[in-house]
C-alpha positions as CSV (number, residue, x, y, z in Angstrom):
1,M,82.5,67.0,-95.1
2,Q,81.0,70.4,-96.1
3,V,83.6,73.0,-97.1
4,K,82.6,76.5,-96.2
5,T,83.1,79.1,-99.0
6,M,82.3,82.8,-99.1
7,E,79.1,83.9,-100.7
8,L,79.2,85.6,-104.1
9,K,77.3,88.9,-104.4
10,S,75.6,87.5,-107.5
11,D,75.9,84.7,-109.9
12,P,78.7,85.8,-112.4
13,F,78.1,82.8,-114.7
14,Q,75.6,83.7,-117.4
15,E,75.5,82.2,-120.9
16,G,77.8,84.1,-123.3
17,K,79.1,86.5,-120.6
18,I,82.8,87.1,-120.1
19,L,83.8,87.6,-116.5
20,S,85.5,90.8,-115.5
21,V,88.8,90.8,-113.6
22,M,86.9,91.6,-110.4
23,E,84.4,88.8,-110.9
24,R,87.2,86.3,-111.5
25,E,89.0,87.4,-108.3
26,E,85.7,87.0,-106.4
27,V,85.2,83.5,-107.7
28,I,88.8,82.5,-106.8
29,L,88.4,83.9,-103.3
30,K,85.2,82.0,-102.9
31,Y,86.7,78.7,-103.8
32,A,90.0,79.1,-102.1
33,P,88.9,77.0,-99.1
34,L,87.9,74.2,-101.5
35,I,91.3,74.3,-103.1
36,K,93.0,74.1,-99.7
37,Y,90.7,71.3,-98.6
38,L,91.3,69.2,-101.7
39,A,95.1,69.7,-101.5
40,S,95.2,68.8,-97.8
41,R,93.2,65.7,-98.4
42,L,95.4,64.6,-101.3
43,S,98.6,65.3,-99.4
44,L,97.6,62.8,-96.7
45,R,98.2,60.0,-99.2
46,L,101.5,61.4,-100.5
47,P,105.1,61.3,-99.2
48,P,106.2,64.2,-97.0
49,H,108.5,65.7,-99.6
50,I,105.5,66.6,-101.8
51,S,104.8,70.3,-101.1
52,L,101.3,71.2,-100.0
53,D,101.9,74.7,-101.4
54,D,102.7,73.2,-104.8
55,L,99.4,71.3,-104.8
56,I,97.5,74.5,-103.8
57,S,99.2,76.5,-106.5
58,S,98.2,73.9,-109.2
59,G,94.7,73.9,-107.7
60,V,94.4,77.6,-108.3
61,I,95.5,77.1,-111.9
62,G,92.8,74.4,-112.2
63,L,90.2,76.8,-110.8
64,M,91.2,79.5,-113.3
65,D,90.9,76.9,-116.1
66,A,87.4,76.0,-114.8
67,I,86.4,79.7,-114.9
68,D,87.6,80.0,-118.5
69,K,86.0,76.8,-119.7
70,F,82.7,76.6,-117.7
71,D,79.6,76.5,-119.9
72,P,76.5,77.6,-117.9
73,S,74.3,76.1,-120.6
74,K,75.3,72.6,-119.5
75,N,73.3,71.1,-116.7
76,I,76.2,71.1,-114.2
77,R,76.9,73.2,-111.1
78,F,80.0,75.3,-111.3
79,K,81.2,73.9,-107.9
80,T,81.1,70.3,-109.4
81,Y,83.0,71.4,-112.5
82,A,85.5,73.4,-110.5
83,E,86.3,70.5,-108.1
84,F,86.9,68.3,-111.1
85,R,89.3,70.8,-112.7
86,I,91.1,71.5,-109.4
87,R,91.7,67.9,-108.6
88,G,92.8,67.2,-112.1
89,A,95.3,70.0,-112.1
90,M,96.8,68.7,-108.8
91,L,97.1,65.2,-110.3
92,D,98.7,66.6,-113.4
93,E,101.2,68.4,-111.3
94,L,102.1,65.1,-109.5
95,R,102.4,63.3,-112.8
96,A,104.7,66.0,-114.2
97,Q,106.9,65.6,-111.1
98,D,107.0,61.8,-111.6
99,W,107.2,61.7,-107.8
100,V,106.8,57.9,-107.5
101,P,110.1,56.1,-107.5
102,R,110.5,53.3,-110.1
103,S,111.0,50.8,-107.2
104,I,107.7,51.7,-105.7
105,R,105.9,51.4,-109.1
106,K,107.5,48.0,-109.5
107,K,106.2,46.9,-106.0
108,M,102.7,48.2,-106.8
109,T,102.7,46.3,-110.1
110,E,103.7,43.1,-108.3
111,L,101.0,43.6,-105.7
112,E,98.3,44.1,-108.3
113,K,99.4,41.0,-110.2
114,T,99.3,38.9,-107.0
115,Y,95.8,40.1,-106.0
116,R,94.5,39.6,-109.5
117,K,95.9,36.0,-109.7
118,L,94.8,35.0,-106.2
119,E,91.3,36.4,-106.4
120,K,90.8,34.8,-109.8
121,E,91.9,31.4,-108.4
122,L,90.0,31.7,-105.1
123,G,86.8,33.3,-106.6
124,R,86.7,35.6,-103.5
125,A,88.7,38.4,-101.9
126,A,92.1,37.2,-100.8
127,E,93.0,37.5,-97.1
128,D,96.1,39.5,-96.1
129,E,97.8,36.3,-94.9
130,E,97.2,34.7,-98.3
131,V,98.6,37.7,-100.2
132,A,101.7,37.8,-98.0
133,S,102.2,34.1,-98.5
134,A,101.9,34.4,-102.2
135,L,104.5,37.2,-102.2
136,G,106.8,35.2,-100.0
137,V,106.9,37.7,-97.2
138,S,105.8,37.9,-93.5
139,L,102.5,39.6,-92.6
140,D,104.4,42.5,-91.0
141,S,106.5,43.0,-94.2
142,F,103.3,42.9,-96.2
143,Y,101.8,45.7,-94.2
144,I,105.0,47.7,-94.6
145,L,104.7,47.2,-98.4
146,L,101.1,48.5,-98.3
147,E,102.4,51.6,-96.4
148,E,105.1,52.1,-99.0
149,T,102.7,52.0,-101.9
150,K,99.8,53.9,-100.5
151,G,100.6,57.1,-102.5
152,V,100.1,55.3,-105.8
153,T,96.6,54.2,-105.1
154,F,94.5,57.0,-106.7
155,L,91.0,56.5,-107.9
156,D,91.1,59.5,-110.2
157,I,89.4,60.4,-113.4
158,D,92.0,58.6,-115.5
159,M,90.4,55.3,-114.5
160,I,87.2,56.4,-116.2
161,K,88.9,58.0,-119.2
162,K,90.7,54.7,-120.0
163,R,87.4,53.1,-120.5
164,L,85.9,55.9,-122.6
165,N,87.9,55.9,-125.9
166,D,88.8,59.3,-127.3
167,T,86.8,61.1,-124.6
168,N,88.3,64.4,-123.3
169,D,87.4,66.2,-120.0
170,D,84.7,68.3,-121.7
171,D,83.1,65.3,-123.4
172,L,82.9,63.5,-120.1
173,F,81.0,66.4,-118.5
174,D,78.7,66.4,-121.6
175,L,77.9,62.8,-120.8
176,I,77.2,63.6,-117.2
177,A,75.1,66.6,-118.0
178,D,72.7,65.2,-120.5
179,D,72.6,61.5,-121.4
180,K,69.8,62.0,-123.9
181,E,71.7,64.0,-126.4
182,N,74.9,62.0,-126.4
183,D,76.3,59.1,-128.4
184,P,74.5,56.0,-127.2
185,F,77.7,53.9,-127.4
186,Q,79.6,56.3,-125.1
187,C,76.6,56.5,-122.7
188,F,76.6,52.7,-122.6
189,N,80.3,52.6,-121.8
190,L,79.9,55.1,-119.0
191,K,76.9,53.1,-117.6
192,E,78.9,49.9,-117.9
193,L,81.9,51.4,-116.0
194,K,79.6,52.6,-113.2
195,E,78.1,49.1,-112.9
196,N,81.6,47.5,-112.8
197,L,82.8,49.9,-110.2
198,I,79.7,49.2,-108.0
199,K,80.3,45.4,-108.4
200,A,84.0,45.9,-107.6
201,I,83.2,47.8,-104.4
202,E,80.4,45.4,-103.4
203,S,82.9,42.5,-103.7
204,L,85.2,44.0,-101.1
205,P,85.5,42.6,-97.6
206,E,83.0,44.4,-95.3
207,K,85.6,46.5,-93.4
208,E,87.4,47.6,-96.6
209,R,84.0,48.5,-98.2
210,L,83.2,50.6,-95.1
211,V,86.5,52.4,-95.4
212,I,85.8,53.3,-99.0
213,T,82.3,54.5,-98.1
214,L,83.5,56.7,-95.2
215,Y,86.5,58.0,-97.1
216,Y,85.0,58.7,-100.6
217,Y,81.3,59.3,-99.8
218,E,81.3,60.7,-96.3
219,E,84.7,62.4,-96.9
220,L,86.1,61.5,-93.5
221,T,89.8,61.5,-92.9
222,M,91.7,58.3,-92.2
223,R,92.0,59.3,-88.5
224,E,88.3,59.9,-88.2
225,I,87.5,56.5,-89.8
226,G,90.0,54.9,-87.4
227,E,88.2,56.4,-84.4
228,I,84.8,55.1,-85.7
229,M,86.1,51.6,-86.5
230,G,88.4,51.2,-83.6
231,Y,91.7,50.9,-85.6
232,T,94.8,53.0,-85.9
233,E,95.1,55.5,-88.7
234,S,97.9,53.4,-90.1
235,R,95.7,50.3,-90.3
236,I,92.9,52.2,-92.0
237,S,95.4,53.4,-94.6
238,Q,96.4,49.8,-95.2
239,M,92.8,48.8,-95.6
240,H,92.3,51.7,-98.1
241,V,95.3,50.5,-100.2
242,N,94.0,46.9,-100.1
243,A,90.6,48.1,-101.2
244,I,91.9,50.1,-104.2
245,I,94.1,47.3,-105.4
246,R,91.2,44.9,-105.2
247,V,89.0,47.3,-107.2
248,R,91.7,47.6,-109.9
249,S,92.2,43.9,-109.9
250,Y,88.5,43.2,-110.1
251,I,88.1,45.4,-113.1
252,A,91.2,44.1,-114.8
253,N,89.8,40.5,-114.4
254,M,86.5,41.6,-115.9
255,E,88.2,43.0,-119.0
256,K,89.9,39.6,-119.8
């Protein structure tokens, strides 16, 4: 989904240049629609008590951080860098709030362990009925469990950073910008992670793989995906949770 932003009068980002107050305000106004879009999209996966305004406020802080730290000499578009910082600031705000109840975290951990164990034993993606049986609950109760844990299933940058030892945000963008001038070991790790993620997504059941594709690559909403696939928005949300848990389980199994 294309997010419309206002046009800047000129490119304010030039190597070694410090932006004026007016230029900073112009950049913030330009990317305000992107902040609102990212916050709204993130809020769809969160409990209703999480304030959209809080996410937007943290997104503005992330944008200001991006303006301060952006290096035009790197081969990265500012929009790409800004989106990374905005999303990261929103996730940092959620972590600071510790908004996920301990009971939900415990349920999520149990779900991941069950998927990991089943799919290792079966050598394939476990069916919903098989997971429900392994958990000792009915299929309806299993779907309620997926609904309860949907807010925990984030595929954010932390997943990448855990595999790149001692790599900060700036280092990660250095890797993306110019592989030729970076530590070969780190580049290998990043390439290996990408390959593992591709394998994990390819291992998903067809419908869940389609949900991931439409949601993360085509940037459709759960409701729009439901209309395309002929399912309710709630069922698409369940498929999304299933898919993310499977991806995490697949990668966890590969690391053992």
